[in-house]
RODO-474720 format. One record per residue (C-alpha): x, y negated, z negated. Coordinates in steps of 0.001 Angstrom, whole numbers, plus 500000, padded with zeros to 6 digits. Layout:
REM RODO-474720
<node x="X" y="Y" z="Z"/>
...
END
This chain:
REM RODO-474720
<node x="672359" y="466770" z="539134"/>
<node x="674485" y="464871" z="536613"/>
<node x="675378" y="461279" z="537556"/>
<node x="679041" y="460320" z="538007"/>
<node x="678802" y="457959" z="535039"/>
<node x="677665" y="460858" z="532833"/>
<node x="680553" y="463048" z="534029"/>
<node x="682963" y="460186" z="533245"/>
<node x="681424" y="459880" z="529766"/>
<node x="681791" y="463645" z="529241"/>
<node x="685502" y="463570" z="530168"/>
<node x="685967" y="460754" z="527665"/>
<node x="684161" y="462735" z="524977"/>
<node x="686273" y="465817" z="525714"/>
<node x="689450" y="463729" z="525434"/>
<node x="688401" y="462344" z="522033"/>
<node x="687302" y="465752" z="520753"/>
<node x="690598" y="467310" z="521936"/>
<node x="692509" y="464684" z="519923"/>
<node x="690371" y="465391" z="516844"/>
<node x="690770" y="469139" z="517385"/>
<node x="694559" y="468781" z="517488"/>
<node x="694477" y="466773" z="514252"/>
<node x="692180" y="469344" z="512639"/>
<node x="694424" y="472257" z="513629"/>
<node x="697365" y="470439" z="512026"/>
<node x="695287" y="469692" z="508910"/>
<node x="694254" y="473349" z="508601"/>
<node x="697840" y="474488" z="509117"/>
<node x="699147" y="472203" z="506345"/>
<node x="696390" y="473104" z="503884"/>
<node x="696710" y="476827" z="504472"/>
<node x="700510" y="476906" z="504451"/>
<node x="701809" y="480054" z="502852"/>
<node x="705524" y="480727" z="502353"/>
<node x="705576" y="483875" z="504477"/>
<node x="703281" y="482589" z="507229"/>
<node x="704961" y="481841" z="510549"/>
<node x="705020" y="478413" z="512144"/>
<node x="703483" y="477922" z="515602"/>
<node x="706704" y="478512" z="517575"/>
<node x="707634" y="481628" z="515602"/>
<node x="704114" y="482999" z="515874"/>
<node x="703778" y="482464" z="519626"/>
<node x="707178" y="483963" z="520450"/>
<node x="706584" y="487000" z="518236"/>
<node x="703064" y="487405" z="519636"/>
<node x="704478" y="487297" z="523185"/>
<node x="707125" y="489887" z="522254"/>
<node x="704411" y="492104" z="520759"/>
<node x="702458" y="491968" z="524031"/>
<node x="705391" y="492066" z="526468"/>
<node x="707861" y="494187" z="524539"/>
<node x="711561" y="493312" z="524562"/>
<node x="712066" y="490403" z="526969"/>
<node x="714715" y="488073" z="528289"/>
<node x="714865" y="484408" z="527306"/>
<node x="713677" y="483502" z="530813"/>
<node x="710681" y="485853" z="530572"/>
<node x="709707" y="484317" z="527228"/>
<node x="710178" y="480802" z="528601"/>
<node x="707997" y="481667" z="531586"/>
<node x="705308" y="483206" z="529388"/>
<node x="705209" y="480270" z="526984"/>
<node x="705698" y="477563" z="529608"/>
<node x="708825" y="476218" z="527955"/>
<node x="712370" y="475533" z="529030"/>
<node x="714754" y="478483" z="528497"/>
<node x="717034" y="476302" z="526334"/>
<node x="714106" y="475563" z="524007"/>
<node x="713254" y="479261" z="523749"/>
<node x="716929" y="480054" z="523183"/>
<node x="717058" y="477715" z="520172"/>
<node x="713796" y="479118" z="518812"/>
<node x="715033" y="482697" z="519235"/>
<node x="718228" y="481780" z="517371"/>
<node x="716083" y="480538" z="514480"/>
<node x="714066" y="483779" z="514596"/>
<node x="717309" y="485784" z="514510"/>
<node x="718608" y="483756" z="511558"/>
<node x="715367" y="484530" z="509697"/>
<node x="715607" y="488254" z="510526"/>
<node x="712441" y="488140" z="512660"/>
<node x="714002" y="488931" z="516050"/>
<node x="717209" y="490342" z="517452"/>
<node x="719093" y="489983" z="520716"/>
<node x="720873" y="492745" z="522502"/>
<node x="722721" y="492960" z="525773"/>
<node x="720698" y="494125" z="528778"/>
<node x="722287" y="497475" z="529712"/>
<node x="721532" y="496844" z="533418"/>
<node x="722864" y="493261" z="533487"/>
<node x="725438" y="492447" z="530827"/>
<node x="724949" y="488702" z="531438"/>
<node x="721352" y="488879" z="530180"/>
<node x="720237" y="489102" z="526591"/>
<node x="717081" y="490949" z="525649"/>
<node x="715066" y="489695" z="522674"/>
<node x="712989" y="492036" z="520533"/>
<node x="711026" y="491456" z="517359"/>
<node x="712227" y="493216" z="514238"/>
<node x="709965" y="495249" z="511973"/>
<node x="709894" y="492245" z="509603"/>
<node x="708981" y="489936" z="512510"/>
<node x="706147" y="492208" z="513629"/>
<node x="704846" y="492515" z="510076"/>
<node x="704934" y="488722" z="509540"/>
<node x="703231" y="488116" z="512911"/>
<node x="700421" y="490522" z="511977"/>
<node x="700093" y="488936" z="508525"/>
<node x="699924" y="485431" z="510030"/>
<node x="697365" y="486569" z="512600"/>
<node x="695262" y="488245" z="509917"/>
<node x="695293" y="485159" z="507690"/>
<node x="694441" y="482829" z="510573"/>
<node x="691599" y="485097" z="511652"/>
<node x="690249" y="485197" z="508082"/>
<node x="690377" y="481389" z="507830"/>
<node x="688573" y="481074" z="511165"/>
<node x="685965" y="483614" z="510073"/>
<node x="685425" y="481661" z="506843"/>
<node x="685213" y="478305" z="508636"/>
<node x="682743" y="479549" z="511249"/>
<node x="680790" y="481966" z="509047"/>
<node x="677454" y="480289" z="509775"/>
<node x="677881" y="480388" z="513562"/>
<node x="675877" y="482890" z="515600"/>
<node x="677653" y="485503" z="517715"/>
<node x="676483" y="483560" z="520783"/>
<node x="678071" y="480347" z="519483"/>
<node x="681313" y="482186" z="518674"/>
<node x="681330" y="483682" z="522164"/>
<node x="680750" y="480284" z="523762"/>
<node x="683618" y="478731" z="521763"/>
<node x="685976" y="481610" z="522594"/>
<node x="685076" y="481307" z="526275"/>
<node x="685528" y="477521" z="526279"/>
<node x="688955" y="477762" z="524586"/>
<node x="689994" y="480530" z="526991"/>
<node x="688948" y="478529" z="530048"/>
<node x="690682" y="475401" z="528727"/>
<node x="693909" y="477307" z="527994"/>
<node x="693778" y="478953" z="531437"/>
<node x="693356" y="475532" z="533074"/>
<node x="696421" y="474260" z="531205"/>
<node x="698376" y="477398" z="532136"/>
<node x="697424" y="477126" z="535810"/>
<node x="698457" y="473489" z="535962"/>
<node x="701444" y="473231" z="533639"/>
<node x="703289" y="476457" z="532933"/>
<node x="706730" y="476794" z="534460"/>
<node x="706743" y="478192" z="537982"/>
<node x="708638" y="481504" z="537734"/>
<node x="709896" y="481293" z="541333"/>
<node x="711546" y="477881" z="540981"/>
<node x="711999" y="477401" z="537261"/>
<node x="710350" y="474014" z="537697"/>
<node x="707368" y="472824" z="535775"/>
<node x="704242" y="472266" z="537769"/>
<node x="701663" y="474092" z="539803"/>
<node x="702028" y="477846" z="539980"/>
<node x="699737" y="480517" z="541284"/>
<node x="696546" y="481207" z="539392"/>
<node x="697491" y="484886" z="539108"/>
<node x="700906" y="484102" z="537568"/>
<node x="699559" y="481615" z="535042"/>
<node x="696701" y="483928" z="534082"/>
<node x="699204" y="486778" z="533554"/>
<node x="701323" y="484535" z="531338"/>
<node x="698273" y="483333" z="529406"/>
<node x="697168" y="486920" z="528750"/>
<node x="700573" y="487750" z="527276"/>
<node x="699565" y="485542" z="524354"/>
<node x="696022" y="486772" z="523848"/>
END
């Protein structure tokens, strides 16, 4: 059995490594910047639309754990760039439905392909078992965040939501 002091030390180490990981992701993003590569917000919205299909602003906000007004501004930027388009919901004229354009889908796939290639290059000397362990650890971490912090679809409030709902939202991005 691990002593409480060791568990406390491990949480501290995880916190430090998470901060370094965040910095490293930003460093990699800046160094690999390519003019036609999507930024994080564009990529995640277009990836969600690829998985979910045409969706309302509220569905995207729920999936990404963001406020609908934030998603609305991001979708406007995607529209301005020709990466997404809004149309009126034929069943409820008050709702807009967002869909990726062919250009948006192509840019999302290109960004994904480049990011995967960079990851493959960075981790080329890792064993399949090590890659699997990292993928599992990231997945579990992201699921824990989703379960604790994604917007509750029944209330629109941030906070605890059901494990099933947060897992469904998380899988819309993977």
